[in-house]
C-alpha positions in Angstrom: 12.7 55.8 6.0 13.8 53.7 9.1 15.8 50.5 8.3 15.0 47.4 10.1 17.4 45.7 12.2 16.8 42.0 13.9 18.8 40.5 16.5 18.8 36.7 17.0 20.1 36.1 20.7 19.5 38.7 23.3 22.5 37.9 25.3 25.2 40.6 26.6 26.9 41.4 23.1 23.5 41.5 21.2 22.1 43.6 24.2 24.9 46.0 24.1 24.5 46.7 20.4 21.0 47.2 20.7 21.3 49.7 23.5 24.1 51.3 21.6 21.8 51.8 18.4 18.5 52.9 20.5 20.6 55.6 22.3 21.9 57.1 19.1 20.4 59.4 16.2 20.2 56.2 14.1 17.1 56.2 12.3 16.3 52.3 12.9 13.4 49.9 14.2 15.0 47.1 16.4 13.5 43.4 16.5 14.6 40.5 18.8 14.3 36.8 19.0 15.7 34.6 21.8 14.4 31.4 23.3 14.7 33.0 26.8 11.6 35.5 26.2 12.5 37.4 29.3 15.7 38.7 27.8 13.6 40.3 24.9 11.2 41.6 26.9 13.7 43.4 29.2 14.6 45.4 26.0 11.1 47.1 25.5 12.3 50.2 27.3 14.8 50.2 24.4 12.0 50.3 21.8 13.0 46.7 20.7 10.1 44.8 19.4 9.7 40.9 20.5 9.5 38.2 17.7 8.3 34.7 18.2 10.7 32.9 16.0 13.8 33.3 13.8 12.0 33.2 10.4 9.5 36.0 11.7 12.4 38.1 12.5 14.3 37.4 9.3 11.2 38.1 7.1 10.6 41.4 8.9 14.1 42.9 8.8 16.9 43.7 6.3 19.6 43.6 8.6 20.0 40.1 10.8 22.4 40.1 13.4 23.5 36.4 14.8 24.4 37.0 18.2 24.4 33.2 19.2 27.6 30.9 20.5 29.5 29.3 17.6 28.6 26.1 18.8 24.8 26.5 17.9 25.0 28.5 14.9 24.8 26.1 12.3 21.1 25.0 13.9 20.3 28.7 14.1 21.0 28.9 10.4 19.0 25.9 9.3 16.1 27.2 11.2 16.1 30.7 9.6 17.1 30.0 6.0 13.9 29.5 4.6 13.3 33.1 5.1 16.7 34.4 3.8 16.5 36.2 0.7 19.1 37.7 -1.8 18.4 41.2 -0.1 19.0 40.2 3.6 22.2 41.3 5.1 23.5 38.6 7.9 25.6 40.0 10.3 27.7 37.3 12.6 29.4 38.1 15.6 30.5 34.7 16.3 34.0 33.6 16.7 35.4 31.4 14.3 32.1 31.3 11.7 33.1 32.0 8.4 30.8 33.7 5.3 31.2 30.4 3.4 29.6 28.4 6.3 26.7 31.0 6.7 26.2 30.8 2.8 26.3 26.9 3.1 23.5 27.0 5.5 21.4 29.5 4.1 21.7 30.6 0.2 24.7 30.5 -2.1 24.5 34.2 -2.6 24.0 35.2 1.1 25.2 38.8 2.0 27.4 38.2 4.8 29.1 40.8 7.2 31.5 39.3 9.8 32.3 41.3 13.2 34.4 40.7 16.0 33.4 43.0 19.0 33.9 42.7 22.6 32.3 43.7 26.0 33.3 46.9 26.6 30.6 47.9 23.9 28.1 47.6 27.1 29.4 51.0 28.2 29.9 52.2 24.5 33.9 51.8 24.6 33.6 48.6 22.3 36.6 47.8 19.8 35.2 45.8 16.6 36.7 44.5 13.6 34.5 43.9 10.4 34.8 42.4 7.1 32.4 41.5 4.4 31.8 39.2 1.6 31.6 40.4 -2.1 27.7 40.3 -2.1 27.6 43.3 0.2 27.2 46.6 -1.1 29.3 49.7 -0.2 26.0 51.2 1.4 25.0 48.2 3.5 28.4 47.7 4.9 28.6 51.3 5.7 25.3 50.9 7.5 26.7 48.3 10.0 30.0 50.0 10.1 28.2 52.9 11.5 26.0 50.8 13.8 29.5 49.6 15.5 30.9 53.1 15.7 27.9 54.1 17.8 29.2 51.8 20.5 32.9 52.4 20.2 35.8 52.1 17.8 35.4 50.0 14.8 38.0 48.9 12.1 37.7 47.2 8.8 40.0 44.3 8.1 40.9 41.5 5.9 38.2 38.9 5.6 40.9 36.0 6.0 42.4 37.5 9.5 38.9 37.3 11.3 40.1 34.4 13.1 43.6 36.2 14.0 41.9 39.5 15.2 40.1 37.7 18.0 42.8 37.9 20.4 43.7 41.3 19.7 40.3 42.7 20.7 37.6 40.1 21.1 39.5 38.3 23.9 42.0 40.5 25.0 39.5 42.4 27.6 39.8 38.9 29.6 43.6 38.8 29.3 43.9 42.5 30.5 41.4 41.8 33.4 43.9 38.8 34.4 46.9 41.4 34.0 44.9 43.9 36.5 44.2 41.3 38.9 47.6 40.8 39.5 48.5 44.2 40.2 45.6 44.8 42.6 46.2 41.5 44.1 49.6 42.8 44.9 48.2 46.0 46.2 46.1 44.1 48.7 49.1 41.8 49.9 50.9 44.6 51.0 48.1 46.4 53.0 46.9 48.9 50.4 43.2 49.6 50.1 41.9 47.6 47.3 39.4 50.4 46.2 42.4 53.1 46.0 44.5 50.4 44.4 41.8 49.9 41.8 41.1 53.3 40.9 44.8 54.1 40.7 45.7 51.2 38.5 42.8 51.5 36.0 43.5 55.1 35.3 47.0 54.2 34.8 45.9 51.8 32.1 43.2 54.6 30.5 46.3 57.0 30.9 48.8 54.6 28.9 46.3 53.7 26.3 45.8 57.2 25.4 49.6 57.6 25.3 49.9 54.8 23.1 47.2 56.6 20.6 47.6 60.1 21.2 51.5 61.0 22.3 53.1 60.3 19.0 55.7 58.2 20.6 56.2 54.6 19.7 55.5 51.6 22.4 59.6 51.4 22.9 59.9 55.1 23.3 57.0 55.0 26.1 58.7 52.2 27.7 62.0 54.3 27.8 60.3 57.4 29.3 59.3 55.5 32.4 62.6 53.9 32.6 64.9 55.9 34.8 68.4 54.1 34.5 68.9 52.0 37.9 65.4 52.7 39.1 62.3 50.9 40.3 60.7 50.6 36.9 63.7 48.8 35.2 63.9 46.5 38.3 60.4 45.5 37.5 60.7 45.3 33.7 63.8 43.0 34.4 61.7 40.3 36.1 58.9 40.7 33.2 61.8 40.2 30.6 63.0 37.2 32.7 59.7 35.7 32.6 59.3 36.4 28.8 55.9 38.2 29.1 56.0 39.0 25.4 56.4 35.4 24.5 53.7 34.4 26.8 51.6 37.1 25.2 52.3 35.6 22.1 51.2 32.0 22.9 48.3 33.1 24.3 47.4 34.7 21.2 48.4 31.7 19.3 46.1 29.5 21.6 43.1 31.8 20.9 43.5 31.7 17.2 44.1 28.0 17.1 40.6 27.7 19.1 39.0 29.8 16.6 40.1 27.7 13.7 38.9 24.5 15.8 35.3 26.2 16.2 35.0 26.9 12.4 35.4 23.0 11.8 33.0 22.1 14.6 
């Protein structure tokens, strides 16, 4: 028997997850609601059925994905609350939103799964962190975990670290893109073709990531492998050390986490 999965919000992330499910072997019926009906209608080719309001979707589905911005989550939850029952599983992908907040806006014994995904889900290469409250059964959580594994990698983390994890996988693609921009802008400045520079640097990112995951070496060992004494790499690394690159990254992550806690209070 197929499971019924509904999405409130059909933006980039919700759409990515729906496409991942529809393109897999999962036995599921997909439903979606969004105030912008054109977004939902565009998903018809993936077998997604439109709903006219939030409560209709909640009544129809066991698994309800909340794919909306944190700032409007409270209002969305209050709207769908009349249809929430103890057997429904609510999955939030919004930064900073807690299971207690969701239960407070719906029912006290709400089953809640918190997820921090990232935009590479759009191409099936996502990285998603998941946690759940005590009301969720092992089978229910395994179902949702498998959904995110259809769209990339997924890991289970402690519920109390869902805000801290945002910097590591939810927001980090933007940080990586900015890092990449610096290299590609440099290439253009010195007269290297942008397409060639992009191809070479992005492959270097992919290869370096695989070296971290597959080589068996630590990150410090990998840095040393590239750094010949008196060579070009060390000359560049010296400037990064002078600029305290790792300290800047730490400050970046701290700011990201601080904002997540602020969103939880708004």
